[in-house]
C-alpha positions, -999 to 999 in steps of 0.1 A, spaced: -63 494 -822 -39 519 -807 -52 551 -791 -27 579 -782 -27 608 -759 0 631 -746 6 607 -717 -1 571 -727 -7 545 -754 -36 520 -749 -37 487 -768 -72 475 -777 -76 440 -791 -112 444 -802 -141 469 -801 -166 466 -773 -196 445 -782 -181 431 -814 -189 394 -823 -166 370 -841 -166 334 -853 -134 314 -856 -135 284 -879 -109 257 -871 -102 223 -884 -124 204 -860 -144 231 -842 -160 265 -844 -155 291 -817 -180 319 -811 -168 349 -791 -177 385 -781 -156 415 -772 -156 426 -736 -134 454 -722 -111 451 -752 -106 413 -751 -123 384 -768 -143 362 -745 -155 328 -757 -192 322 -758 -193 286 -770 -173 260 -789 -190 236 -813 -170 205 -823 -176 188 -856 -191 154 -852 -165 126 -854 -168 107 -886 -183 73 -882 -158 47 -894 -175 13 -890 -155 -18 -884 -146 -41 -913 -167 -72 -910 -152 -93 -938 -137 -117 -913 -167 -121 -890 -170 -158 -894 -135 -165 -906 -116 -193 -888 -82 -211 -893 -101 -243 -885 -132 -258 -902 -164 -250 -882 -195 -267 -894 -216 -237 -905 -252 -237 -917 -280 -212 -920 -314 -206 -903 -341 -182 -914 -362 -168 -886 -398 -170 -899 -409 -140 -878 -389 -114 -897 -370 -135 -923 -336 -126 -909 -310 -153 -919 -285 -164 -892 -253 -183 -895 -254 -214 -872 -225 -236 -861 -224 -272 -846 -205 -275 -813 -193 -308 -799 -188 -317 -762 -153 -328 -771 -132 -335 -802 -148 -364 -821 -178 -366 -797 -212 -376 -810 -228 -352 -784 -234 -321 -804 -256 -290 -804 -265 -264 -831 -262 -228 -820 -265 -194 -836 -230 -182 -847 -241 -146 -842 -262 -128 -816 -300 -128 -819 -312 -96 -836 -350 -96 -831 -373 -68 -822 -376 -30 -825 -346 -7 -817 -352 18 -789 -331 48 -779 -306 35 -753 -304 70 -737 -341 68 -725 -359 44 -702 -385 28 -724 -406 -2 -714 -434 -16 -736 -444 -52 -728 -465 -53 -761 -434 -57 -782 -398 -69 -782 -374 -40 -776 -337 -42 -784 -307 -19 -778 -279 -15 -803 -241 -9 -797 -234 29 -795 -271 35 -800 -266 28 -837 -287 2 -856 -258 -5 -879 -242 -26 -852 -274 -46 -846 -276 -54 -883 -239 -63 -887 -232 -91 -863 -236 -76 -828 -274 -82 -829 -298 -68 -803 -291 -63 -766 -319 -70 -742 -328 -66 -706 -332 -99 -688 -370 -98 -687 -371 -88 -724 -348 -117 -734 -369 -142 -714 -401 -129 -730 -414 -119 -695 -431 -86 -683 -406 -59 -674 -415 -63 -637 -393 -94 -636 -363 -72 -638 -369 -65 -601 -388 -97 -591 -378 -133 -589 -392 -154 -617 -398 -188 -600 -390 -210 -631 -354 -198 -632 -347 -216 -600 -345 -248 -620 -308 -242 -625 -282 -242 -653 -299 -269 -675 -333 -254 -679 -346 -250 -715 -363 -217 -719 -373 -203 -753 -375 -166 -744 -374 -145 -775 -356 -171 -796 -376 -185 -826 -398 -215 -822 -377 -247 -819 -348 -228 -803 -340 -217 -768 -317 -193 -750 -282 -209 -745 -280 -219 -708 -251 -222 -684 -248 -259 -689 -245 -255 -727 -219 -228 -724 -199 -248 -700 -201 -281 -718 -199 -271 -755 -176 -241 -755 -140 -235 -747 -128 -218 -715 -103 -198 -737 -120 -166 -750 -98 -165 -781 -114 -198 -794 -148 -181 -793 -139 -146 -805 -144 -134 -841 -113 -123 -860 -132 -91 -867 -123 -79 -832 -88 -73 -844 -76 -50 -872 -46 -73 -878 -47 -110 -885 -53 -129 -852 -39 -165 -853 -61 -190 -835 -91 -168 -831 -126 -183 -836 -116 -219 -838 -151 -228 -825 -169 -207 -851 -189 -189 -824 -177 -156 -839 -183 -136 -807 -179 -98 -811 -167 -76 -782 -187 -46 -771 -177 -12 -786 -164 18 -767 -164 39 -799 -167 33 -836 -131 22 -838 -124 11 -802 -135 -22 -786 -137 -29 -748 -124 -64 -756 -153 -80 -736 -186 -96 -745 -215 -105 -722 -244 -130 -727 -275 -134 -706 -285 -167 -690 -320 -178 -680 -308 -183 -644 -313 -154 -618 -288 -145 -591 -313 -123 -571 -345 -103 -576 -325 -77 -595 -296 -98 -608 -289 -125 -633 -260 -149 -640 -241 -142 -672 -213 -153 -694 -184 -129 -698 -159 -135 -726 -125 -118 -731 -95 -127 -753 -79 -146 -725 -108 -163 -707 -145 -171 -702 -164 -167 -670 -194 -189 -668 -226 -190 -649 -222 -187 -611 -189 -169 -615 -204 -137 -630 -236 -118 -625 -251 -85 -636 -282 -63 -631 -312 -75 -649 -319 -41 -663 -286 -40 -682 -290 -50 -718 -268 -77 -731 -267 -103 -759 -282 -138 -762 -274 -169 -783 -301 -193 -794 -296 -231 -794 -317 -256 -814 -340 -277 -792 -329 -313 -787 
């Protein structure tokens, strides 16, 4: 608006007290008029569309892993399993889940929730789709070990038995949490051998030769952090546990890596032998 007088022209962009809403491609801007100028009250962004990863190549391999299946009698979920050998042609073998355990009730990862009466799991990006499509549940150390939550801040004496201890935790009957000895003896030190082809949008030669089909943690629906973490039954302190860390290039095992017990990570189950 332009007002005139004998001495001046005054340019006004809006009328005092007016409200306006501006709709843009990915946001909505709310504004009010103050002293002739628009002032922003708030900006509301449209939620980013969830584009889930393509999981068609979750268990794909350029080699020939010996896959089988196991149905968890507790909730009837069916898991792919794979046979791992100590070395090529070795008769020393174990059968292990080729995907992360996905047992329990999902809880909101943004809240501190502890209930020893049930198994509580976290899901990638706080979205149950990831739990149900290969990533499985993520558990605090005490939850994974089937112990009261207090053991996330206390020593559990049985874990002092070392890397080779067999502990069932929340794995099904007849199975136990993969321990440091089993990771060290039956898996490769090259992360690419353990990682699922689904971690890459383009074909990745050599990935998942073992059939372990490890999925990296997600930063966003279409962005991976290119690392995966697995809990071990062995503690490093009252508040810490040893873990396995896997990247495309390498694997850190047991005593080389440790995390806080309260941080939820994945587990793999091994058939008792």
